[in-house]
N, C-alpha and C positions, 0 to 999 in steps of 0.2 A: 351224379357220378354215374359213370359207366359201369355198369356189371359185369365180370368174367367167373367163368367156372374153369375146373382144369379137372377133364376125365381122362387116368390112366391104364394102360391096357399092353402088356406085353414089356414091361420095361420103358414105354415112352408114353408121353403125354399129349391129349388133345386139349388145346386151349378154344373158349368158347365165349364168345364176346357179345353180350348183351347191349339190346338199346338200353337206355335208362329205364329203373323201374319194370324192366320184363324180366328180371333175373330168373334162370330157369323153365322159362319158357319154351315153346316148340320151334320158335323163330331165333335165329342167332350166326353170329359170323364164326364157322369154324378153322382154325386154322393147325393143319393135322402135322405139320412141320415146317422146321424153322426156314427153311430156303430150301430150292432145288436147283442144282446146278449142271447144265447140259454140255455135256463136253464134246465138241466141236471134231478131236480126230476119230472117235468112237461112233458118235452120233449119241450115244448112250446118256442117262440122264441119271442121278443119283442124289438121292433126299438126305440131308442132315435134321435127323429127327429134335425133334424137344425129347433132352433126355431128364433137365431138370429145369423145374419151374417154379419159381417162388414169392410171395409177396415183396415187394420192393418200396420201403416209404409207406406214405401213408396212403397214396392210393394207385402206385403204382405196381409193377411186378416184371422182375427178370426171368428171362428164359435162356435156356441153352442147352447147347448138343456138339456133334461130332460126326463127320464122315470120313470115309477114307480121303478126301481131299479137301476138305474143311473144317476149321472147329470157328463156331457162331457162340455169339453172345447177344442175344436183343433185350434193351431197357427200355421198358414201356411207362410213359409216364402220361398222366393223366391229364386231358385239357381243361385249360381253364375257361369260366363263362360258361355261356348256354350251349354250348355244341357237345355232343356225346361221342366221346372220341380219346385218342391216345394220340402222344408223339413217339415215335419209333427210331431208337437209335440202333444198326445192325453195324456191329461188329464184327469182320471175318479174317481169320489168318488160312492162310493156301498151306498145306502141308504134303502137297505133293515132291518128289525128289527132281523132278524135273520142269520145265516150265512147259507151260499147256494154252489152250483157249478154252476160256469158259463164258458159257452165257449164263446169269443168275437171275430167277423167279421167285419174286416172293408175292404167295398170295392166297386165297382163303376160297372155302364154299359158304353161299348163303342158303341156310338149311332151313325147311318149310315149303308148304305146298304154294303153287303159283307158278305160271309162265314170266318169266322175268321181262323186265322192262328195262332200256338202259339207258344213260348218258355218259356222252364224254363231250365236256364242254365246249362247242364251237364246231365236233367234228361228227359226232355218232347223238343221234335220239329214236330211242324207241327201236323199230324195226328199219327205219331210214328212208326207207324207200319202201314206195308200195308197189305191187307187185304190175300193178299197169303204168308205172310211171315211164314215159317216155325217153328219161335220160338215165343211163348206166353209173352207178357209182356204188360202194357198198351196202348191203341189204343184208339184214339178218334174219332169219330164216331156223325156228326153233327143230323144223321137222330135218334141216341139213343144208339143201340145195345145191348149187352147181357153183361151184369156184370158179369158174371159165367166164360166168353172168355174171360174177360178183356178187353170188351170195351164199352164204353159212350159216351155223351154228356158232360159229367161234372166228373171233379177229383179233386182232393185236397188231397194235398202229405205233409209229415213233409219237414221242411226247409233244412234238411243234406242232405236231397239227391242234393240239388243244389249246384253246384260252386259257384255262387251268390244267396242269398235267392231272387228271383224276379222273377213275373212271368209277361212275355210280351205278346200281342194280335196285331193282325194286324186287318185290316176291309179294305174295298177298298180305305178307305181315310185317314188313320191314323196309327200311334201306340199307344200302350197307357200300360203304365207298374205301376205295384206297386212295390216295394222292402221292406225290413225289414233287420233286425237280424236275425239270428240263435236264438239265445235265446234271452228273453225278464224278465222281471219282473215276468211274469206270467208262465214260463217255455219254453220248446222247439215250434218254431213259424211254420208256415205252408202255403201252397201257393195253390189255387186254380182257376179253372175258369169255365167257362159253354158256351156253342155255340150249337146255337137250333135257330127254327123259330119263338121261343120266344124271341130272343136277346144274345147277348153276354155282358159276364160279369167276372171280375177277382177279387179276394180277397185275403187278409192278416188272417190267424187265428191265436188267443190268449186264450191257446196253440193251437199245430196244430190238425187238425183232417185228415185221410186217408178215402176217400173215391170214389167211392162206395163198392171197395173191397178197401184189404192191397196185394200190391205185395212183395213178398219175396225172388223172385229170381224164384220160380217155378213156372209150368206152373198152379199150382193150385191155384187160390187168397186165401188168409184169410180172415176173415170179416174185415168190416169196425173198424178203430179204432178211436173212439171220443173221446179224454182227454178233462178234463175242471180245472179251477182254482179253491180252495177255496176261498172265499169272505165273510168277517166277516163286521158287521154294523161298518160305518164312513173308512173303509179301502181308502187308496187314491192309484191310482197306475199311472205311465205312460208309454205311448208305443211311440218309436221313428220309423217313416217310409218314405218313399220317394217317391212321384208320377212324372212321365215321361209321356210327349207328346210329339210325332215325327210326321214327315209326312208317307209314307205309303210304304218307300222304304224298302225291306228285310232288308238292312243293317243298320237299324235306332238303332237296339241295342244297335252299338257300341260306339259310343260317352258314352252312358250312365253307359257299361261296365265298361268302360276308367276311367270315374271319380271315380265308388265306387270303381273301383281298388285303384286311388290314396290315396282315404280317407281308407279303409280298409289297406292300405299299411303305413298308419301312425300308425296304433295301433296293428297291427298283425306281432309280429316278426318273422324271418328266425331261425332257430337252427343247421348249420350243423354240426356234429360231427368230420367232418375231411376235409382236402382240398382235389385238384384233385388228388396229388402225391399218397396220401395215400388211395384215393379210388381206384385208380389205380391198385397197389399194392394190397391190399386186395383183389380185385373183379380176377385180374389172378389167383391169389392163389386158392379161391372160385373156378373159373369155372374147371381149371384144376385139383385141387386135387376131388373136389365131384359131378362132372358131367363128366367130360373126361372116357370114356374105350377105354383103349389100345386096350383090346381083341376085340373090336365089332368098335374101329374108329368111337367111335360118341358121341357127347354132350347128354348126358340123359336128359330128360325135367324138371326132378323134382327130389331132393333127400330129404329124411325125414330129421326137424331138430333132430328129436327125433332117435338116430341112434341103441339106444337097439328096440324100438318097428319093426324098420325098420328090424333088425335080428329074432325077433317074427313072423312078418309075411312074413317072406321069402323073403326081399327085397322089397315087395310090393308098402311101400313108395318111391320107388326112382321108375322113371316111364324109363322104358328101350327102350323107344320110341326117334325118332330125326325126326323133322323135316327140309327140307330143308333150308325153311326161315321161318320168324314170330317166332314161339315159342323155336325155337332151330337153329343149323344150320347155313350157310352161314356167316351172320353176325358176331357172337361170335365167330367163328374159326378165320375169319379175324381178328377182334380185340385182340385175344389171340397171332396170327403168329405176327402182327405188334408188340403186346408189347414185346413178347420176342424178337423178334430181334433188336427193340430199346433197352431194358434194357441186351442184353446177354444172357439171359436164354434159354437153349438151349433147354428143356422140353417143354417148351409152344411154342417154332417154332414149334418144329415137331409134335404135337397134333394139333396146327391148321391146316399144311400142312396134315396132315394124314385125317382129317374130311373133309376137301376140295376135297382131293383126291377121298373120299367115296363118297360125293355126287356129284362128275363130271364122278363118273362110272355109277349113276341110272337114265340114262336116260330113260322114257318110250318108249314104241312103236309108240307115238304120234310125238315124237323128243323133247320133255321139261323133266324137271326135273320130277320125280315121288316127289309124295309131303310129304312122310315120310319113314324112314325106322323103322321097328318093331322088336324087337328080339326074332326068331323064325317065323318069316312071310315073314322077310327081305320087299321086298320095296311095297309101297301101297301107296293109292289116295289121306289118310288123312280124315280130320270131316267134309265132304263134304254131302250136302243134299244126293247127291246118290254115292255108293262105288266105280264107275269108272268114278268120274268126278275129275278132277284137278281144281284147283281155281288160277286162275289169278294172285292175289296179292301175292300168296306166292310164287308161281313159278317166278314172277318177282323181290322179293325180293331178292330170292337166286342169280339170275342171275345178279341184281345189284353188288351183294356184290363179287360174284366169279369175276366180272370185275374188280372190286377196286382192290381185292387181287393180280390181272392178271396185272395191274398198277404200284400196288405196287411193285411186285417182277422185274416189267421189270426195275423200276429205278434202284434195286442192281443189275441188270446182270443174272437176274434166269427165265427161263420159262420153262412153264408147259402146253406141247402141249397137255396133256388129258385136260386139264383147257378149253383151247382156244377152241378146239373141242365141250366141253360141251354148253358152254357160248354162241357159234356161231348158236348151234342149235337151243339155245333156243330163239335169235334173230331174225334169220331167221324164226322161228314159228311165232311169234308175227307181224313182220312186213309182212306176205303173208296170215295172218289170219285175217289182217285188214278191217273191213268191210271197204265201200269206204267212208262214214261221219268219219272215224278218228277211230270208238269205237273197242277196242280189244276183245269186250266178255269179261265176268268174270269168265265163266267156262267151262273146254275143255272136251271131251273125251279122258280119257287115250287112249285109242288103237286107236282111227281113228283121232283124233286131231278136231273132228266139234265142233264148238261153240255151247255148250246147255243152255247157259243160255245168254243175250245179255245185261238186264238189271243192273244196278249199276252202281257204278264207280269201280268196285274191278278191273280193267286192268289199271287204271291211274298209277302205278305203271312203266308199262313198258316206261312211257314217260323219266323217268330216266335213265332206263335200255339202253335203246336205246342212249341215248345220248352220254353216258359214253362208251358203244360199237362201238358208232361211232369215238370217240377221239380213241378208242384204235385201231378198225381195218381199220381205214379211210373208213368207209363208209359210204356215203352220204347218199344213202338211208335210213339208218337207222333213221339220224336225220331228214329227210323228214317224216318218218313216223311220229316219234316223234312230227314236229308239228303240222300236221293233227289234233293227238289227242289230242292234248291243245286245239284245237280248238273246239272240239267235247266236253271235260268233264267239258271245261267253263261253260256250262250250269246248273251244278250241285253246282259248287261254287256260280253260281251270284242268283241259287235258294234258296240257305243258306242252302243246305239238300244234304251233300255227305254220300254217304252211300254203303255196298258193300263189305269194306277190309275185316274182318277177317272170314275164315272157318267157327267157330263156330255158329255166330250171322247173320244169311241171311236174306241180305237185310235190315240191320239196320245201323241206323245214329250213328257212333261210332266215339272217337277222332284220331282212327287209319286210318280213313278217311281225318279226316284234314291234321294229320301229312304225310300222301303220297300225297297229294295236295300241300302242302307246298313245299316238296322234287323236284315235277315236275315241278312246275311252278318257283324255283330259278333256277333250270337247263335249264330249256327253255329261262330264260331272258338272263343268263351266255352263252346259247349260239350263241343270235344273237342281245340281247340288245335290244328289241321289249318293247316298255312300258307299253303295254297288257298284256305281262307275268307278268311283277310287280307290276302291279296292283292286277293280279289276286291272285299272292302271297301271298298277301299282304292280300287280301278281306279274302283267307283260312287261313291265321295266324290269323285273327280277328275271325273268327269263332272258330276255334280250342283254343282262349282264352277263350270263352265260357263253354269249359269243364274243365277250371283251375279253381281250387280253388283260390278264392281273402281274403280269410280270414282263420283263424286257427279254425277248431272246438272244443267245449266242449263235452268232452270222459268222460263219467261215471270215477269219482273216483278212481274206484280199478281197472279199466282194464290197461292190458298191454300198449295200446297206451299213457293213462293219467299218467302214473306211470314213465314213460321215456316220457313225456313231447314232443310227438311227433307233433310237428308243420305240417298243411296240407296245410297252404299256398301255392302255387306251384305244388301242384298235379294236378293228370286229373282223371277225372272219366271216366273209360272206356268206358261205353256206357250206353244208355237209359236201355237195358236191363241187361250188366253186369253192376250194380251198386256197383263197389267200387274203390275203390284209384288203381293207377298203376301208373309204369314208363315208358310206351312205348314211352311218348313225348321225351325221349333221342334219340331218332332214328333221328330225325330232327334237333339237335342241332347245327352241321354244318352248314345246311341251314338257322337255324335263326339268326343265328350269322352274316352270309353272308345279310340275308335280311337285317340286322338291318344296316351294313354297308354302301348298297345300298340306303336304304332309309331315314338313319340317322334319323330313329323314336326311340325315346329311350324307346319307352314301348317296343317295340322286346326285346330288349337288358334285361330291367327290367324281363319281365316276363319269358324269359327263365332263366334267374339267377334264378328265384324264383323256377324253375322246378329243376335245378340242384341242389339248395341247400337243397329242400326236401328230395332228392333222397342221397345225402350226410348222412343221416340220417340211422337206422336200415341198417347199414354195420357191419355184424359182427366182432369186432374187435379182438376178443379171442373167443377161446371154452369157450361155457356156456353163451355168452351175447346172453340178450333176447332169451334164451334158446335154441340157434343156436349153429353152431361151424364156427369155423374162416373163413372169404368170404364170407357167405351165407346170400342171401339174399331172403325175400318173392316176391310173385306175389302179395298179398291184403292187403290191408289195408281197414276196415270194417267201412267206416262213417255212416251208418244209418242200419236200422234192414231190411236190404237185404242181404240172405246167412247165415250171421253170425250175434252174437249182434256186437250193436255199440261199437267200442274200441279194438277188437279184432285184430288178423292181423292172416293168415292164416300159418300151421308151417311147409311150404313144400319150399325147395329153388327152384327158377327155372333158368334156364340157361339162357332164355334170360333178366331176370332181372338184372342178376348180366352181362351179357354179354353187355347190353347196357349202362350201368354204367362204365364199362371197355373203350367200345369203345366213350361214348361220354367225359369220361375224359381226354382220347387221343387229342379229337377232340377240345375239349375248353382250352387245353393250351395255344397254341398261342391267346387269349384272355384273358388271366390269370389277368392282370392289369384291362383292362374292367369288368371284371364280379367280380371283388373285391369279392371272397366268403372269408370271415374270419369264422375258425370255431368256436363257442360258447365254452364258457368257461364251461359251468354244462355238454359239450357233453358228 
């Protein structure tokens, strides 16, 4: 059970909450007040002190106090199970004689030495952005920083930026966290932290505040956003939150995330519109109809929902580009090829094969794939920091799925010598450019093949590509290179900070990094059954789940997502920089389902089911469905005030979003009974 102590001084108490078994030590969560109330009219804050503190029942306590404006009482009830913490119900009464606007803050300090680390699931990880990062978004700096550059020692955010509305902090001796619901009686809630030489603190805001500036997706921040709630004389409110304490293990967040997921799962339902078979049928149609170009033999990256608009702007709503992996290319061509063969639809099979032929023809001078092909330009290097750089993840992903396509075709007696030549060239490049410590590098010079940047985990997906290449070509040297890389990239998983996967968010922690780590370590475990690989796969999956929504967002009532009753439980935040919901987690559905079978940990099955169910929504069932055309799927669902208003969706269909549903629907079919995905009657 959690430990607590009360320290009394000057007629008020200080509550100290300890990790279980560490009572009286130097590391604890210090609650020096019940709540702090900020008066919008005066700009001043008043504390509601802890005037009385007493045990309440077997393991709980009761805390109360009053200020000029508020009376408050909090009932602390110990959490059951293995999590150390308390459920807190805070009741407050407004004592003022006139209505007034206030913002309330519940918070604590994390006592004990050590520069802090942070996690707001899906929204903020550690320092969140390296100083050298080329993309600008909120960054933590212990020494303060420049708020105009979105660098600060303190941050407050809206809770709807978070996959779980919680703020975690670590120092040298413990982890402490506060958690609440997205919405309260006072509206949208908020999360915040501060860490400097003056100390470490975390808090919850009712309603939210965004400080010192507001991130809306642009490099230039918006001003701080300080919201308040109106109180009238005698008004009584109740706020519910959770306090959690654990040891300083970087993975200490996991038991609490699992607990909150179980609780949220009981009250936040799923809403799949269809089953796996219908989803595959629709997305195969959509990918072929709206994205495949028979003229150029590519999968257009985007297709506009509004076809009339697209005609009026000379087709610019459709992006005539194709990446070889990631946002288009080999994974989705493979999925279309496989579906066409299984269903006997020659047009799909031929289109998938044609795209793979195109990709195989696009080797750069360095011997690896070019990243993208653009109408009017031909082969290019993609969206990288420099125009002659190629990014490891994009190339490795293309190689992985070209290898899978080769294996699939071999099973039916078909050979593709051009594919084999291209895949072998890429795999031999990766193995020959691997550093002695196992690092593959993240960016390569397209002309020379020289590794231009070693930082990050952008190369981790070479592990899976090399292992599957080892099986296909009978090359044990490929398998040896993969194992060496497994030892190197383990440091990112153990540090709970995996970064560098997408081309367009340079060295940023993203959900895509987690997917790639899961795929890599599941494949390593399958190659030699070493338990260390399975443990790393599980740890990467746990970190991945910090990007995955445990609850259903409350969207503004007139927005499209509200009108269609979109359930966000199971959706993933793209990254701390690109804050919107996306479906790229479908990329690792087969590996997650196999991880469940290896570990027998039902958490992995449940959360994979959530992700699939979430994106069995918003597949256009017919022309005109949510203003799209049959088979279209968007990339972005807006969960907060980033890029677009909350509740909107991007009105572009993306080949990767369609393609991943098509891929995952086929891969998950063998697990249909375990997944038990029942379409909602309201869909």
